[in-house]
C-alpha positions in Angstrom: 17.1 11.8 -1.2 15.5 10.3 1.8 17.9 7.9 3.3 14.2 5.9 4.4 14.5 5.2 -0.2 18.1 3.6 0.3 17.2 1.4 2.8 15.4 -1.3 3.2 15.3 -4.2 6.1 17.7 -7.0 3.6 20.5 -3.7 4.8 19.2 -2.9 8.4 21.2 -4.8 11.7 18.6 -4.2 14.4 20.7 -5.7 17.3 24.6 -5.7 15.7 27.1 -7.5 18.3 30.3 -6.5 16.9 34.1 -6.2 19.2 34.5 -2.9 17.8 34.6 -0.7 15.2 36.2 -2.4 12.5 34.5 -5.9 13.0 30.6 -3.3 12.5 31.8 -2.0 8.9 32.2 -5.7 8.3 29.0 -7.2 8.8 26.7 -4.4 7.6 29.0 -4.6 4.4 28.8 -8.4 4.6 24.9 -6.9 4.5 25.2 -5.2 1.4 27.0 -8.1 -0.2 24.6 -10.6 0.5 21.9 -8.7 -0.9 24.1 -8.3 -4.3 24.5 -4.5 -3.8 27.8 -4.1 -3.4 30.2 -5.6 -6.4 33.2 -5.6 -4.5 32.4 -5.6 -0.9 36.1 -6.5 -0.1 37.8 -4.1 -2.2 33.9 -1.9 -0.5 35.6 -2.4 3.2 39.2 -1.7 1.9 38.7 1.9 1.2 35.9 2.3 4.2 38.7 0.3 6.3 41.6 3.3 4.5 39.6 6.0 5.1 38.4 5.1 8.7 42.2 4.6 10.2 42.7 8.4 8.5 39.3 10.4 9.2 37.1 8.4 11.4 33.5 9.0 10.9 32.6 8.9 14.2 30.2 12.8 14.4 28.9 12.2 17.7 24.8 11.6 19.4 25.3 7.6 19.1 26.3 8.3 15.6 29.3 7.4 12.8 28.9 7.0 9.3 31.4 5.2 7.9 31.3 6.0 4.0 33.5 5.8 0.7 33.3 5.8 -3.1 33.8 3.0 -4.5 34.7 2.8 -8.2 32.6 0.1 -9.3 29.5 0.7 -7.6 27.2 1.6 -9.6 24.7 3.2 -7.7 24.6 5.0 -3.3 23.5 1.9 -0.9 22.9 2.8 2.8 23.5 -0.3 5.3 22.6 0.9 9.3 23.5 -1.1 12.6 22.6 -0.6 15.8 25.4 -2.1 18.4 24.9 -1.3 21.8 26.0 0.2 24.0 28.2 1.5 20.6 31.5 0.8 19.1 34.5 3.4 19.5 34.3 5.6 16.3 36.5 8.3 18.4 33.5 10.5 18.2 34.5 13.5 20.9 31.5 12.4 22.6 32.0 8.8 22.7 31.0 5.3 20.8 28.3 5.3 18.3 25.2 2.9 18.6 24.4 3.6 15.5 26.3 3.1 12.6 25.3 4.2 9.0 27.6 2.9 6.5 27.9 4.8 2.7 29.3 3.7 -0.5 28.8 6.1 -3.6 30.0 5.8 -6.5 32.8 7.3 -7.7 32.3 10.4 -9.3 29.2 11.2 -7.7 30.6 13.1 -4.8 27.8 16.0 -4.6 24.7 13.3 -4.0 28.0 11.2 -1.6 27.9 15.0 0.8 24.2 15.3 0.5 23.5 11.6 2.3 26.4 12.7 4.6 24.7 16.0 5.5 21.8 14.6 5.4 22.8 11.7 8.4 24.1 14.5 10.6 21.2 17.3 10.5 18.9 13.4 11.7 21.4 13.0 14.4 21.7 16.3 15.8 17.8 16.0 16.2 18.2 12.7 18.8 18.0 10.8 15.9 19.9 8.2 18.0 17.6 8.1 20.7 14.3 7.8 19.2 16.0 4.8 17.2 18.0 3.2 20.8 14.7 1.4 21.5 13.8 -0.6 18.2 14.9 -4.0 18.2 14.0 -5.0 14.1 14.7 -4.4 11.2 11.4 -3.4 9.9 11.3 -1.1 13.2 14.2 1.1 13.2 13.8 1.4 8.9 9.8 2.6 10.6 11.8 5.2 13.0 14.2 6.4 10.3 10.8 7.1 7.7 9.4 8.9 10.8 12.5 10.9 11.4 12.9 12.1 8.2 9.3 13.5 7.6 10.6 16.8 9.4 12.6 17.8 7.4 12.9 18.7 3.8 14.6 16.5 0.8 18.2 17.7 0.5 
């Protein structure tokens, strides 16, 4: 499954302004909540932040993937934020400018892991550099679609 198939422009924050990783995650959960894509935004935020405290999700290359399995989520949803100059997700190489928030239903660990793997693979192929100059939600989504064209579906 391609990430770009799970995203729409309502779930993309093109020019994010956040104080820290917590604030960035809160903004992305807010995007999903505003569109009705997450049933219990307060619980989703709590679970993502709890997981982030235990295991920070900065994967390097300017990318972070805060995520969790939510008890009442019926399907996987993704939000994407571009935060310059970046947020501290404790990646070994510094701040993350590109933040993918992934919420999956409980019991869907296989699909959840496939989406995490897809983001990681894209990050290793300079995804952040490709998207950093984009300034609208539609442009970011198009850039992600272009980046995914080179990859076989997982």
